[in-house]
N, C-alpha and C positions, 0 to 999 in steps of 0.2 A: 500356196506356199507354206512352207514348214520353218520355224526356228528353233534349234534347240539352244537353249539357254541356261545359264547356272544365275538366279535372281540376285545373287551376291555380287556378280560382275557388273562393273560400271560400262564397259563396251556393249553387254548384253541390253542392259536397260537403256541406253542410248538408242541402239538398232531398234527395240521396241517403240521408243518414242518417235523417231522417224518414221516408222511403219505405221505408226497410228496417226502422226501428222499428214502423211501421204495418202490416208485412207485406204491403206494396201490391206487386203483380205489374207489372213495368215492364221496359223495354229500353233501353238507353244508346247514344246516339249521339253519339260525339266529333265534334261539327260540325267542328272546325278540320281534322280528318283525312278525315272522309266528310263532304265540304262539299255542302250542298244546293243544288239545281240552282233556277234561277229559277222554275221551275212549283212545286217544293216550298215556296219561300218564299212564293209567291202563295197556295198552299194553307194554310200556316200561318197567313198573316195574315187569310185569310178564316175561318178558326177561332177567330182571335183576335178578330175584329173590329176590326182595327186598320189603320193604314197602314205603310208600311215606315219612314217617320221616327219613328214611334212605338216602333218597336223598334232604332234605330239609337243605338250607343253613340258618340254625336257628341264626347266627349272624349278617345276614343282617337288616337294620332299618326297612323294612317293617316287618320282622318277629318278631321284638321285639313289633311294633306297633299292629300287630294282637295278641301277647301274647303267640305265639305258643310254647314257653318253656313250659307254664303250659297244653297245651293240652294234653290229654290222648294218648299214643301211643298203641292203641288196635283196634282191628276189628271193634268195633262199631264207631269209630271216623275216619274208614279209607276214607269215603267219603269226609269226612268235609276237611281232609288233602289234597286230590287228588283236590278239588274245590279251596283251597288256593293256589295249585301250578299253576294251570290253570287261576287263577284270578292274580297272582302275579307271572309270570314266572321267574323273577330275582331270586326268592327262589330255584329254582331248580339247582341241582349240576351240575357241567359240568367240561369238557366235556363229554357229554353222546354218546358213539359209539355203534350203531346196526351193529351187525356183519351179515354177509351172511348165517351163519349157523344157524340164529333164535335167539340168545343170544344177551346180550348186556353188556358193560361194561362202568362204570365210569373210563373214560381213564385221570386222574389226574397225572398218573407216566408214564414214559418211557416204565417200563414193563406192564402197562396195556393194553397202545396202542399196544404194539408188538403183546399181547395176542389177540385183535382184530383183527389186520392183519392176524394172524395165524389162528383164527377161519373163518375169512372170505375166506380166502384162502381153508380151508378144506370143506367150506358151497359150495362152486362153483365147486368143483372138482368132 
């Protein structure tokens, strides 16, 4: 299991605390420093079953500067959204947890983090 975090984010710190409390095995990716490529973002989106606009933090200052609120949310603009996330990783929703069963979850709640732990346990058994 891998978790993409911003250490300054309280939801990320909470997710890490829960993973630790549950004894879950995981690796940390500080995605603001180790920025995911467009291909990595596409892969995570496929695992999440979501579109790039679904994991975009549209209230961030960078999103407002880019005018993301006005970008169409359709297949023809998908690559543009992915490029924006790769170019401005602060816009990626966090924490993202990739489970060992091949899925991924946006771990903003305790329930979501527990689901990632459960999926990882199923994926390694």
